[in-house]
N, C-alpha and C positions, 0 to 999 in steps of 0.2 A: 167116925174117919178122919184122920189126920191128912193135911195137905197135900203129902208127899202121895199117902193111898187114891184120892179122891182123884188126883191127876193122872196116876197110870190107868185109873178106872173109869175116867175120861176119854186117855188114848185108845183104851182098848174099845171101848162101845165107839168110837170114831172110825178103828181099823175095821169094824165091822160092817159099817155103815156105806150101803150104796151110791156111789155118787152120780148124779146124772144132771148132765148138762142138756140144758136148751137152746138150739139156735139157729141160724139157718135165714132163708130170706127175708125180708119187710113183708108185712101182711101176708104172710103165710099161714099162720094158724097156732104159733107157738105163742099166746097169750091162753088161747083156748085148750092147746096142749099141759099147759102149766094147770090149767082150771082141773082138767079131766085128772089128771095125775095126782091131784088132791084129794080127787075124790076117794082115794084110796085110802083105807085105815093105816097101810103099811108104808106109806109117802110122806113126807114131808114135802109140800108146798107151798109160798107165798104168796104167788102168782102175780110177781115182779119182777123186774130187772134188777140184778144184782150187780154189786158193784164189785165183788171178790174179783172176778179176772181181771177188770183193767184196774183194782190195787198189785195183784199179785205182778203184772205187767209192769207194770209203774214203778214196782219194788225193785223187780228185776234191773230195768234203766238204771235206776238212784246208785242202786250199789255197785254195778259195774262199773262206775266212775271214780266209785271214792277211794283215794289217796291210802287209806288203811286197810281195807281191804286188800287192795290193789299187793299191796305190802307183804301181807299173811299169806297174799298167794301167792310169793317172789318165795318167800322164808320157806311154805307147810301147803304145798296146795293141795293136798288128799287129804287132809287133816281139814282146813280152811272151806273147802268144796263141802263137804258131808255136812260139816256144820252149818253152812249157807242152805242147803238143801234141806236138813233137818227145820231151819228154820221156818222156810218158807210151807214146809206141807205143817209146821205148827201151825203158824198161821192160818191155811186153808182147812185143817181139823177144826179149831178153834171157831171159824165164820160158822163153820158145818156141825154143828154140834149139836145132835137129835136123840131122842130116843125113840126113834123111828128104824124102821127096817133101811128105809132109802131115803135121800133127799134130795130134791130139786135146788136147781141154782142156771136163772135163765140171763143169759147175754150173749148178744150178738158178735160180742167178741173168742169167747171160744171155740167158733169156727176157723179163727187165724190163728190158736194158740191152742192148737190139740196134742203136739208135742210136750211143751210145757206141760200140760195138763198132765199127761199120760206119766212125765216125771214125776209128779206127787203124788200121783193117783192110779198106779198101773191099773186098777179093775175098771177107773173111771168110763161112763158108756154117756154116746154125744146122740142125742135125738137129734137130727136135723131135720127143717123143714123148710120143704121148694114146694111152688106153683108156679103153675103156666105163667111165661112172664108177661105174657101183655095183661094181665089181667094185675099181676101184682103194680106196674106201673096203673092201671084204669082206675085200683084201690086207690093209689095215693092220689092221681088225678082229680078222682074224684071228692074225696077227700078237702082236697086246694078249690076245689071250685063252693063246697061249703063254708070255708073261713077263708075266704080270697083279700080281707082285709088284714090276714093277716101273714107278714112274709112265711118263707122258709129260715131257721136258722144259718142256712148258708147261701141265700138271700137268691130264690129262683124264681119269684114269684112276678118278678117283670120280665121274665122270657116267654116267648110264645110258645105254643103245647109241643112244638115239634123239638124247641130247643131243648124245654127243659128235660123231656123225654132222654134225650141224646145226653143231656147234663145227667140224669139219677143213673144210668147207667155207666158213668163215667166211672174209673176205679177206685177213684176218691170217694165217691159219694155212696149214697143210702143203700141203691140197689147194686152196683157195680163193685163193693169191697169185697161182699159176702158171695157175689159170684165167682170171683175170681178166688175166692180160699176154697169156691166147692170145685172148681177147677182142676186145684191143685190136690186134693186128695186123692185123685187117681193115682199120685204117687208115691200114696204111703202103702209101708208093703200089705199085702192082703190079709194075714193074719190081724193084722191091726185095723182096718176096714170093718173084714168081718165079726168080728169078736166086739169092736167098739163102735162102729157108727151104725145109728139107727136112720135111714131115708123113712121121712112121716111126708105122704104127698097129701096137700091140702086136700085135691079133688076127691080121694079115697076116705077120709077124714067126716067130709059134708055126706058123703053117700053112704058109706058104710060106719057110723062110727062105734056100735057098738065091738062088730067084728077088730073091727081097726085096733081099738082101744085093747081089746082080750087079747090080740098077737103081742101088742107094745107090753102090756103087764106082765104076761109071759116069756119076752124078751130079756126081760127087766129083774127076772125070778122073783117077783112077789106072788103073792098067792093070788087066784083067780080069783076075778072081780068082774060080773056084767052091768055098764053102767044104763042107766036110763037116760038115752037122751033129752027127753022131753021134762025132764026134771031134776037141773043141776042145780049143786048150791053154788050160788055164787059168792067169792072170797072180800077180802080189802081191793078196792079199787086202784091200781097204777096210776101216780100221777102223770098227765098227759102234757102238762105246760112246759117240759123239756125242750120238747119240739114244734111247739109252738102250735100245739091242738092236728099236726097236719098228721101223726100218727097213733089215732087212736087206742086206747087197750079194753074196750070196754066188754064185760063178761055177759052172759045171756043164760036166763035160767034154760032156755032150749036151742038145740041144732037145728037150726033154719040155714040151708045152704043161700048163700047172699045171690038175689039179680047179676045173670053176669054184665060186667061194663064192658062198652059198646066203644071200640077201639077205630081210632081211623086207621085205613086199609093199607095208607104208605108209613105209620109208627108199626104196624104189625109185623109188616114184612120185613121190616128194617132187622125190626128185632130176631124175627126168626133167622132172618139172614146173618147177622153178627155172631149169635150163639147157637148155633148149628147142633155144636159136642153137648151143649144143655137138653135141648131137646132130643137128639137122638139117644142122648145117656137115661133123659128120665121119662121122655115124652116121646116113645121110638112111633107110637103107632099114631102120632098127630099125623 
């Protein structure tokens, strides 16, 4: 096969590959979801966070201020913009090349870049992991207590627990940023939300893993598969040093629901009051 035929064949295969982005809140099961998706023989899942989203966003920022591109946009906007879109699609397709029916790409940034992704991959699907917010905070705090000799990358170790909780929910921090994006998806057109977004509740996954994954596989359009939650394949371990060991991504051979974290009542009340919209949307029965 010559070079041109090979390129065309790869493009055709990529056009047929289902893109699955895994995103959502921290400590809400995204690593487990990727591990479970990897159990399916039709799905390529590397079980690790990907640089794809960050790279595409960075590329857009860089090229948007390039004087040569801006000059070409002035001269021939339609042609230049089409070439730019094709180039970014080519990067995405090249990164996601696989012989399988679907490929998983995990990055929390997909939640804030939904519109960019759908411009490049109109049939892309996003699995959004959510969890009761007090337990999200509790999981982070519990891990911090286990690694208290290490600071957070954004230096929160010296905070008291209440101040640290408040900081985590700040719009620029680990919980606050994806929470802000979750609220914004309410403004997406209904047809996009229903077609492209799948909300995965951590509590449901822990309680009914076989049923939940069966429903997810069906939504993704792959063949039926019944997982064995007590006999899972463990993939390559993702590096945890990037966040100073504060957000571990350990995979397990079995799905065993974690113990509930004890949250100070003042912190729990503050979380529920500040994010009533979240509980009304995802935990109405709480």
